[in-house]
C-alpha positions as CSV (number, residue, x, y, z in Angstrom):
1,M,-12.9,-41.9,121.0
2,H,-14.6,-40.3,118.0
3,S,-17.8,-38.3,118.4
4,V,-21.2,-39.4,117.0
5,L,-21.1,-36.6,114.4
6,Y,-17.6,-37.7,113.2
7,R,-18.8,-41.3,112.8
8,L,-22.0,-40.1,111.0
9,N,-19.9,-38.0,108.6
10,T,-17.7,-41.0,107.8
11,L,-20.8,-43.2,107.2
12,I,-22.4,-40.6,104.8
13,T,-19.2,-40.1,102.9
14,L,-18.7,-43.8,102.4
15,A,-22.3,-44.2,101.3
16,G,-21.9,-41.4,98.8
17,F,-18.7,-42.8,97.4
18,L,-20.2,-46.3,97.0
19,L,-23.3,-44.8,95.3
20,A,-21.0,-42.9,92.8
21,V,-19.1,-46.1,92.1
22,M,-22.3,-48.1,91.4
23,C,-23.7,-45.3,89.1
24,S,-20.4,-45.3,87.2
25,L,-20.5,-49.0,86.7
26,A,-24.1,-48.9,85.6
27,S,-23.3,-46.2,83.0
28,F,-20.2,-48.2,81.9
29,T,-22.3,-51.3,81.1
30,D,-24.5,-49.3,78.7
31,T,-21.5,-48.5,76.5
32,F,-21.4,-52.1,75.2
33,H,-25.1,-52.3,74.4
34,V,-25.9,-51.7,70.7
35,P,-29.7,-51.7,70.1
36,S,-31.1,-53.0,66.8
37,V,-34.0,-50.7,66.0
38,T,-36.4,-51.6,63.1
39,A,-38.8,-49.0,61.7
40,H,-40.7,-48.2,58.6
41,A,-43.0,-45.4,57.5
42,E,-45.0,-44.6,54.4
43,V,-46.9,-41.6,53.4
44,L,-50.5,-42.7,52.9
45,K,-51.9,-39.3,51.9
46,V,-50.9,-35.7,51.5
47,N,-53.9,-34.1,53.3
48,R,-53.0,-30.5,52.5
49,F,-50.3,-28.9,50.5
50,R,-50.8,-25.1,50.2
51,K,-49.1,-21.8,50.2
52,Q,-50.0,-19.7,53.2
53,L,-50.9,-16.0,53.0
54,T,-47.4,-15.3,54.3
55,G,-45.8,-17.1,51.3
56,N,-44.7,-20.1,53.2
57,D,-45.5,-23.7,52.1
58,E,-47.6,-25.8,54.5
59,V,-48.0,-29.6,54.4
60,S,-50.2,-32.0,56.3
61,L,-49.5,-35.7,56.0
62,T,-51.0,-39.0,57.1
63,L,-48.3,-41.6,57.8
64,N,-48.4,-45.3,58.4
65,V,-45.6,-45.8,61.0
66,S,-44.3,-49.0,62.5
67,M,-41.3,-49.3,64.8
68,N,-39.8,-51.7,67.3
69,L,-37.6,-50.0,69.9
70,R,-37.6,-52.8,72.4
71,S,-33.9,-53.4,72.0
72,T,-33.2,-49.9,73.3
73,F,-34.3,-50.9,76.8
74,T,-31.8,-52.2,79.3
75,W,-32.0,-52.4,83.1
76,N,-30.6,-48.9,83.1
77,T,-33.1,-47.3,80.7
78,K,-35.5,-44.8,82.2
79,Q,-37.4,-43.8,79.0
80,V,-36.9,-43.3,75.3
81,F,-37.9,-40.1,73.5
82,V,-38.6,-40.8,69.8
83,F,-39.6,-38.4,67.0
84,V,-40.2,-38.5,63.2
85,A,-38.6,-35.6,61.3
86,A,-38.9,-34.6,57.7
87,E,-35.5,-33.7,56.3
88,Y,-34.8,-32.0,53.0
89,E,-32.4,-29.7,51.2
90,T,-33.0,-26.2,49.8
91,A,-30.7,-23.7,48.0
92,K,-30.4,-21.7,51.2
93,N,-29.8,-24.6,53.7
94,S,-28.1,-28.0,53.1
95,L,-30.3,-29.6,55.9
96,N,-33.8,-28.6,57.0
97,Q,-35.4,-30.6,59.7
98,V,-39.0,-30.3,60.7
99,S,-40.4,-32.5,63.6
100,L,-43.7,-34.1,62.5
101,W,-44.5,-36.3,65.5
102,D,-43.0,-37.3,68.8
103,H,-43.6,-39.8,71.6
104,I,-42.1,-40.8,75.0
105,I,-41.9,-44.5,75.6
106,Q,-41.8,-45.3,79.3
107,D,-41.2,-49.1,79.3
108,K,-40.3,-52.0,77.1
109,G,-44.0,-53.2,76.8
110,H,-44.9,-50.0,74.9
111,A,-41.8,-49.9,72.7
112,K,-43.4,-51.6,69.7
113,L,-45.7,-49.3,67.8
114,E,-47.8,-49.6,64.7
115,A,-50.1,-46.6,63.9
116,Q,-51.5,-44.3,61.4
117,I,-50.6,-40.7,62.4
118,T,-51.0,-37.2,61.0
119,N,-48.3,-34.8,61.7
120,K,-48.6,-33.5,65.2
121,Y,-46.7,-30.3,64.5
122,P,-47.0,-28.0,61.4
123,F,-44.8,-28.8,58.5
124,I,-44.0,-25.3,57.2
125,D,-41.1,-24.2,55.0
126,Q,-40.0,-20.6,55.0
127,G,-40.7,-19.7,51.4
128,S,-42.2,-21.7,48.6
129,H,-39.5,-24.3,48.1
130,L,-41.4,-27.6,48.8
131,R,-43.1,-28.2,45.4
132,G,-41.7,-31.4,43.9
133,K,-39.1,-31.6,46.7
134,K,-37.7,-35.0,47.9
135,I,-38.4,-35.5,51.6
136,Q,-36.7,-38.0,53.8
137,L,-38.6,-39.3,56.9
138,V,-36.0,-39.9,59.7
139,L,-36.6,-41.6,63.0
140,H,-34.6,-40.1,65.9
141,W,-34.4,-41.6,69.3
142,Y,-32.9,-40.5,72.6
143,I,-32.3,-43.2,75.3
144,M,-32.5,-41.6,78.7
145,P,-30.8,-43.8,81.3
146,K,-31.3,-43.8,85.0
147,T,-27.7,-43.0,85.4
148,G,-25.1,-41.9,82.8
149,K,-25.2,-40.0,79.5
150,T,-28.1,-39.8,77.1
151,I,-27.6,-41.9,74.0
152,E,-29.0,-40.6,70.7
153,D,-29.3,-42.2,67.3
154,K,-31.3,-42.0,64.1
155,M,-32.3,-43.9,60.9
156,V,-33.9,-43.0,57.6
157,I,-37.2,-44.8,57.5
158,S,-38.7,-43.6,54.2
159,D,-38.5,-41.0,51.5
160,F,-41.1,-39.5,49.2
161,R,-41.6,-36.6,46.8
162,L,-44.2,-33.8,47.3
163,P,-46.5,-32.9,44.4
164,Q,-45.5,-30.2,41.9
165,V,-48.8,-28.3,42.5
166,Y,-50.6,-27.2,45.6
167,T,-53.8,-29.1,46.6
């Protein structure tokens, strides 16, 4: 006959294997889910557009943001991390990204948002390249599942042009 420790080892190994199979199946089902996110943003006001003492441009914005991320939630979704970024091009870099605002959505009930926000993080460009620059506002989201890989996506939600002069 087998000892108690041998039987306990077999039981734990079987439970671990079944748990791994269930996690793999849960992760596999998310590969077929394609969320349909809707979002829009508009710049209500450029609160501050100035040149800092260091020579860098600094911008403060008020945005009207509306987004519906309910379709990102499945039974395997733990949370969704979402942020709005300002993206623009300069002579030095083909893509500059500055995070303006972020939020963590814990459940489907809070996944629809309509709010007026000011940028949570400073919008600063190294140098004075922002005058008259076309800026795209891009919504990025990361779907963090209970099991499996993180899914990331983005969409352009608006674009605007900064003034030619500092305010």
